[in-house]
MDAnalysis code that builds the backbone (N, CA, C; Angstrom):
import MDAnalysis as mda
import numpy as np

u = mda.Universe.empty(384, n_residues=128, atom_resindex=np.repeat(np.arange(128), 3), trajectory=True)
u.add_TopologyAttr("name", ["N", "CA", "C"] * 128)
u.add_TopologyAttr("resid", np.arange(1, 129))
u.add_TopologyAttr("resname", ["MET", "LYS", "GLU", "PRO", "TYR", "VAL", "ALA", "GLU", "LEU", "LYS", "HIS", "SER", "ALA", "LYS", "HIS", "ASN", "ALA", "PHE", "PHE", "ARG", "GLN", "VAL", "LEU", "PHE", "THR", "GLY", "GLU", "HIS", "SER", "GLN", "LEU", "VAL", "VAL", "MET", "SER", "LEU", "ASN", "PRO", "GLY", "GLU", "GLU", "ILE", "GLY", "THR", "GLU", "VAL", "HIS", "ASP", "VAL", "ASP", "GLN", "VAL", "LEU", "TYR", "ALA", "VAL", "GLU", "GLY", "ASP", "GLY", "GLU", "ALA", "ILE", "LEU", "GLY", "GLY", "VAL", "ALA", "HIS", "PRO", "PHE", "GLU", "GLU", "GLY", "ASP", "VAL", "VAL", "CYS", "VAL", "PRO", "ALA", "GLY", "ILE", "GLU", "HIS", "ASN", "ILE", "VAL", "ASN", "THR", "ASP", "ASP", "GLU", "PRO", "PHE", "LYS", "LEU", "PHE", "THR", "VAL", "TYR", "ALA", "PRO", "ALA", "GLN", "HIS", "PRO", "ALA", "GLY", "THR", "VAL", "HIS", "ARG", "THR", "LYS", "ALA", "ASP", "ALA", "MET", "ALA", "ASP", "GLU", "ARG", "VAL", "THR", "ALA", "THR", "VAL"])
u.atoms.positions = np.array([
    [-1.371, 20.472, -15.689],
    [-1.642, 19.738, -15.676],
    [-0.892, 18.394, -15.491],
    [-1.443, 17.795, -14.813],
    [-0.582, 16.374, -14.545],
    [-0.723, 15.505, -16.044],
    [0.984, 14.760, -15.782],
    [0.833, 13.453, -16.955],
    [0.307, 12.295, -16.865],
    [-0.356, 11.466, -17.441],
    [-0.858, 10.235, -17.477],
    [0.298, 9.641, -17.155],
    [0.000, 8.700, -16.188],
    [0.887, 6.838, -16.269],
    [0.432, 5.812, -16.822],
    [1.330, 5.191, -17.547],
    [0.786, 4.050, -18.279],
    [1.848, 3.289, -18.096],
    [1.311, 1.762, -17.685],
    [2.793, 0.677, -17.448],
    [1.942, -0.692, -17.185],
    [2.789, -1.694, -17.221],
    [1.918, -2.684, -17.214],
    [2.112, -3.349, -15.308],
    [0.947, -2.969, -14.735],
    [1.032, -2.545, -13.148],
    [1.606, -3.797, -12.887],
    [0.655, -5.480, -13.037],
    [1.414, -6.260, -12.321],
    [3.295, -6.582, -12.124],
    [3.851, -6.155, -13.664],
    [5.039, -6.221, -13.808],
    [5.680, -5.355, -12.798],
    [5.051, -3.682, -12.916],
    [5.789, -3.105, -12.023],
    [5.696, -3.707, -10.299],
    [4.198, -4.163, -10.176],
    [4.409, -4.653, -8.739],
    [5.270, -5.571, -8.116],
    [5.296, -6.622, -9.121],
    [5.874, -7.720, -8.733],
    [7.604, -7.418, -8.717],
    [7.953, -6.371, -9.481],
    [9.725, -5.986, -9.440],
    [10.218, -5.027, -8.417],
    [8.844, -4.442, -7.575],
    [9.037, -3.625, -6.930],
    [9.835, -4.045, -5.469],
    [10.946, -3.732, -5.181],
    [11.687, -4.202, -3.761],
    [11.348, -3.313, -2.694],
    [10.555, -2.194, -2.874],
    [10.518, -1.281, -1.801],
    [9.352, -1.587, -1.181],
    [9.243, -1.105, 0.378],
    [7.978, -1.139, 1.248],
    [6.777, -0.417, 0.522],
    [7.355, 0.760, -0.114],
    [6.577, 1.695, -0.684],
    [7.312, 2.535, -1.406],
    [6.580, 2.618, -2.948],
    [7.169, 2.995, -3.682],
    [5.694, 3.900, -4.635],
    [5.695, 5.341, -4.716],
    [4.216, 6.216, -5.247],
    [4.693, 5.701, -6.704],
    [3.941, 5.847, -7.600],
    [4.116, 5.765, -8.987],
    [3.092, 6.708, -9.995],
    [2.165, 7.195, -9.339],
    [1.535, 8.532, -9.681],
    [0.489, 8.982, -8.909],
    [0.683, 10.258, -8.941],
    [-0.211, 10.835, -8.055],
    [-1.012, 12.092, -8.785],
    [-2.490, 11.887, -9.063],
    [-3.067, 12.808, -9.474],
    [-3.741, 13.667, -8.506],
    [-4.797, 14.250, -9.313],
    [-5.255, 15.357, -8.428],
    [-6.752, 15.032, -7.176],
    [-7.030, 14.020, -7.774],
    [-8.017, 13.211, -7.253],
    [-7.736, 11.568, -6.789],
    [-6.739, 10.673, -7.023],
    [-5.974, 9.633, -6.725],
    [-4.292, 9.553, -6.640],
    [-3.802, 8.470, -6.139],
    [-2.734, 7.896, -6.297],
    [-2.719, 6.068, -6.273],
    [-1.756, 6.046, -7.084],
    [-1.214, 4.740, -6.902],
    [0.233, 4.274, -6.676],
    [0.048, 3.346, -5.791],
    [1.420, 3.261, -5.148],
    [1.713, 1.605, -5.125],
    [2.802, 1.041, -5.170],
    [3.317, -0.505, -5.306],
    [4.090, -0.708, -4.323],
    [3.454, -1.629, -3.221],
    [4.201, -2.145, -1.858],
    [4.805, -3.543, -1.844],
    [6.064, -3.535, -1.376],
    [6.731, -5.105, -0.931],
    [6.484, -5.439, 0.682],
    [5.939, -6.412, 0.949],
    [6.150, -6.614, 2.606],
    [6.900, -7.945, 2.445],
    [7.814, -7.897, 3.487],
    [8.902, -8.804, 3.620],
    [8.422, -10.059, 4.690],
    [8.743, -11.295, 4.359],
    [7.677, -12.546, 5.253],
    [7.461, -12.085, 6.521],
    [6.199, -12.279, 6.974],
    [5.829, -12.039, 8.434],
    [5.965, -10.398, 8.506],
    [5.982, -9.506, 7.452],
    [5.834, -7.804, 7.550],
    [4.516, -7.234, 7.796],
    [4.284, -6.526, 8.266],
    [2.791, -5.545, 8.405],
    [2.750, -4.408, 7.668],
    [1.741, -4.042, 7.385],
    [1.819, -2.260, 7.095],
    [1.956, -1.534, 8.395],
    [0.948, -2.122, 9.077],
    [0.989, -1.576, 10.616],
    [-0.901, -1.270, 10.913],
    [-1.366, -1.103, 11.782],
    [-2.675, -0.948, 11.915],
    [-2.670, 0.693, 11.513],
    [-3.799, 1.010, 10.691],
    [-4.049, 2.694, 10.359],
    [-4.985, 2.764, 9.888],
    [-5.701, 4.054, 10.106],
    [-7.078, 4.649, 9.755],
    [-6.491, 6.111, 8.736],
    [-7.229, 5.891, 7.765],
    [-6.818, 7.066, 6.906],
    [-8.064, 7.702, 6.631],
    [-8.261, 9.188, 6.387],
    [-9.516, 10.221, 5.709],
    [-9.627, 9.817, 4.574],
    [-8.643, 8.845, 3.794],
    [-9.238, 8.789, 2.384],
    [-9.733, 6.960, 1.987],
    [-10.351, 6.851, 0.884],
    [-10.873, 5.529, 0.729],
    [-9.271, 5.221, -0.076],
    [-9.239, 4.003, 0.301],
    [-8.234, 2.930, -0.499],
    [-8.673, 1.686, -1.104],
    [-7.895, 1.238, -2.021],
    [-8.104, -0.026, -2.332],
    [-6.771, -0.906, -2.767],
    [-7.113, -2.050, -2.280],
    [-5.429, -2.835, -2.400],
    [-5.760, -4.120, -3.162],
    [-4.859, -4.536, -4.224],
    [-4.880, -5.954, -4.776],
    [-3.484, -6.153, -4.496],
    [-3.840, -7.440, -4.467],
    [-2.971, -8.502, -4.079],
    [-2.234, -9.208, -5.390],
    [-1.111, -8.924, -5.525],
    [-0.329, -9.336, -6.927],
    [0.208, -10.579, -6.966],
    [1.238, -11.006, -5.607],
    [1.809, -11.772, -5.572],
    [2.033, -12.733, -4.230],
    [1.997, -13.581, -3.676],
    [1.824, -13.777, -1.809],
    [0.666, -13.863, -1.818],
    [0.637, -14.202, -0.307],
    [-0.635, -14.371, 0.615],
    [-0.439, -13.734, 1.771],
    [-1.294, -12.988, 2.166],
    [-1.416, -12.480, 3.573],
    [-2.868, -12.287, 3.845],
    [-3.022, -11.762, 4.798],
    [-4.306, -11.082, 5.863],
    [-4.685, -9.541, 5.372],
    [-5.972, -9.336, 5.468],
    [-6.373, -7.923, 5.665],
    [-7.252, -7.833, 6.757],
    [-6.891, -7.351, 7.930],
    [-7.723, -7.067, 8.969],
    [-8.085, -5.666, 8.595],
    [-9.573, -5.569, 9.229],
    [-10.453, -4.619, 8.685],
    [-11.416, -4.440, 9.940],
    [-11.598, -3.570, 10.880],
    [-12.256, -3.219, 11.558],
    [-12.078, -4.328, 12.952],
    [-10.733, -4.729, 13.022],
    [-10.429, -6.238, 13.613],
    [-10.912, -7.755, 13.552],
    [-11.531, -7.697, 12.360],
    [-11.956, -9.013, 11.617],
    [-10.747, -8.854, 10.179],
    [-10.107, -10.172, 10.628],
    [-9.207, -10.943, 9.915],
    [-9.658, -11.528, 8.788],
    [-9.252, -11.447, 7.562],
    [-9.899, -11.954, 5.879],
    [-8.640, -12.480, 5.317],
    [-8.538, -13.571, 4.550],
    [-7.664, -13.743, 3.688],
    [-7.363, -13.087, 2.824],
    [-6.266, -12.776, 2.213],
    [-5.880, -11.452, 1.508],
    [-4.862, -12.887, 0.389],
    [-5.171, -13.024, -0.764],
    [-4.371, -14.008, -1.707],
    [-4.206, -13.247, -2.735],
    [-3.099, -13.336, -3.777],
    [-2.820, -13.467, -5.275],
    [-4.432, -12.821, -5.490],
    [-4.377, -11.784, -6.471],
    [-5.619, -11.695, -7.573],
    [-6.892, -11.196, -6.446],
    [-7.042, -11.106, -5.163],
    [-7.899, -10.540, -4.230],
    [-7.673, -9.211, -4.121],
    [-8.720, -8.346, -3.941],
    [-8.822, -7.098, -3.921],
    [-9.718, -6.654, -2.221],
    [-9.350, -5.793, -1.711],
    [-9.745, -5.097, -0.901],
    [-9.891, -3.907, -0.883],
    [-11.413, -3.345, -0.142],
    [-11.622, -1.684, -0.368],
    [-11.727, -1.278, 0.848],
    [-11.010, -0.480, 1.271],
    [-11.607, 0.227, 2.754],
    [-11.916, 1.688, 2.523],
    [-13.034, 1.834, 3.167],
    [-13.919, 2.713, 2.812],
    [-12.873, 3.944, 3.775],
    [-12.719, 5.178, 3.745],
    [-12.523, 6.246, 5.240],
    [-12.806, 5.879, 6.160],
    [-11.811, 6.129, 7.119],
    [-12.023, 5.787, 8.687],
    [-12.260, 4.436, 9.236],
    [-12.002, 3.578, 8.187],
    [-11.632, 1.882, 9.061],
    [-10.500, 1.692, 9.473],
    [-10.224, 1.313, 10.265],
    [-8.632, 1.025, 10.917],
    [-8.405, -0.563, 10.097],
    [-7.021, -0.702, 9.606],
    [-6.984, -1.458, 8.980],
    [-5.330, -2.170, 8.912],
    [-4.988, -3.482, 8.379],
    [-4.165, -3.389, 8.532],
    [-3.485, -4.715, 7.470],
    [-2.735, -5.238, 6.834],
    [-2.515, -5.860, 6.002],
    [-1.298, -6.649, 6.303],
    [-0.760, -7.816, 6.290],
    [0.103, -8.784, 7.314],
    [0.187, -10.047, 5.751],
    [1.565, -9.622, 5.717],
    [2.060, -11.027, 4.724],
    [2.514, -12.302, 5.801],
    [1.686, -13.342, 5.432],
    [1.460, -14.670, 5.893],
    [2.760, -15.317, 5.065],
    [3.130, -14.983, 4.045],
    [3.707, -16.066, 3.338],
    [5.193, -16.355, 4.085],
    [6.199, -17.077, 3.101],
    [7.488, -17.138, 3.451],
    [8.266, -16.454, 2.340],
    [7.296, -15.555, 1.245],
    [7.859, -14.700, 0.256],
    [7.396, -13.568, 0.377],
    [7.887, -12.582, -0.147],
    [7.609, -11.484, -0.258],
    [6.143, -11.164, -0.888],
    [5.111, -10.240, -0.361],
    [3.992, -10.250, -0.527],
    [4.064, -8.815, -1.550],
    [3.540, -9.122, -3.134],
    [3.151, -7.829, -3.864],
    [2.212, -7.459, -4.008],
    [1.878, -6.074, -3.794],
    [0.373, -5.646, -3.513],
    [0.264, -4.394, -4.363],
    [-0.561, -3.736, -4.932],
    [-0.442, -2.130, -5.380],
    [-1.613, -1.667, -4.480],
    [-1.745, -0.393, -4.359],
    [-3.042, 0.364, -3.857],
    [-3.317, 1.408, -4.417],
    [-4.447, 2.076, -4.499],
    [-4.883, 3.111, -4.955],
    [-5.539, 3.985, -3.522],
    [-4.888, 5.073, -3.332],
    [-5.896, 6.266, -2.652],
    [-6.788, 7.188, -3.278],
    [-7.709, 7.873, -2.662],
    [-8.354, 8.677, -3.292],
    [-9.375, 9.442, -2.327],
    [-8.645, 10.532, -2.136],
    [-7.458, 11.626, -3.094],
    [-6.092, 10.792, -2.381],
    [-5.239, 11.347, -2.555],
    [-3.655, 10.722, -2.504],
    [-3.405, 11.080, -1.007],
    [-2.777, 9.903, -0.471],
    [-2.166, 9.806, 0.780],
    [-0.856, 10.263, 1.029],
    [0.176, 10.426, 0.156],
    [1.584, 10.498, 0.460],
    [1.953, 11.513, -0.629],
    [3.112, 11.926, -0.565],
    [3.347, 13.074, -1.270],
    [4.092, 12.471, -2.548],
    [3.559, 13.009, -3.622],
    [4.146, 12.557, -5.198],
    [5.173, 12.243, -4.903],
    [6.121, 11.045, -5.749],
    [6.994, 10.740, -5.651],
    [8.059, 9.999, -4.449],
    [7.150, 9.380, -3.570],
    [7.382, 8.958, -1.904],
    [8.076, 8.071, -2.576],
    [9.047, 7.696, -2.098],
    [9.581, 6.289, -2.515],
    [10.535, 5.853, -0.597],
    [9.881, 4.714, 0.113],
    [10.406, 3.952, 1.482],
    [10.959, 3.174, 0.900],
    [12.336, 2.746, 0.863],
    [13.003, 1.321, 0.807],
    [12.410, 0.513, 1.809],
    [12.302, 0.598, 3.280],
    [11.938, -0.204, 4.434],
    [10.638, 0.227, 5.281],
    [10.187, -0.587, 6.006],
    [8.954, -0.102, 6.477],
    [9.574, 0.656, 7.953],
    [10.788, 1.050, 8.433],
    [11.711, 1.345, 9.132],
    [11.645, 2.889, 8.297],
    [12.270, 3.221, 7.192],
    [12.063, 4.599, 6.567],
    [10.976, 4.967, 6.698],
    [9.166, 4.670, 6.480],
    [7.986, 4.755, 5.859],
    [7.951, 5.644, 7.485],
    [8.058, 4.962, 8.840],
    [7.721, 5.329, 9.874],
    [8.421, 6.536, 10.482],
    [9.785, 6.611, 9.994],
    [10.255, 7.638, 10.279],
    [10.159, 9.061, 9.370],
    [9.488, 8.681, 8.363],
    [9.198, 9.574, 7.473],
    [8.117, 9.931, 8.070],
    [6.784, 9.676, 8.289],
    [5.498, 9.760, 8.923],
    [6.045, 10.406, 10.197],
    [6.516, 9.997, 11.124],
    [7.233, 10.915, 12.536],
    [7.370, 12.117, 12.241],
    [8.354, 12.380, 10.995],
    [8.638, 13.884, 10.674],
    [7.483, 14.454, 10.139],
    [6.835, 13.953, 9.249],
    [5.556, 14.613, 8.447],
    [4.470, 15.208, 9.738],
    [4.557, 14.165, 11.073],
    [3.426, 14.488, 11.898],
    [4.068, 15.750, 12.471],
    [4.834, 16.111, 12.769],
    [5.750, 17.276, 13.462],
    [5.934, 18.140, 12.961],
    [5.481, 18.148, 11.896],
    [5.947, 19.740, 10.769],
    [4.571, 20.288, 11.130],
])
């Protein structure tokens, strides 16, 4: 049985300095905090899982199916499986957010300090 996860999520997201950090992985969902540096983007991707993203601090842009939408503090973006998407930090400060995947997208406990670390890890996972 998985252990419950309890935390003040906005605090966790605001104080996260890593590109990606998995906080909780359950049987049907996963909670991840992210920090995008100024001008940084997640990168265009398509998942086989649903994803919900919430902007905790900063300003950015959500590109969904090729259409750009403002994505600012307090906003939520829901991305159904199969939709091409990207999140871009348009601010001059780090863009802090959290995301929920259903089901999980990354191995439990994953920490990617930088986007380069995430990309390198994804290349290794894809070749296994």
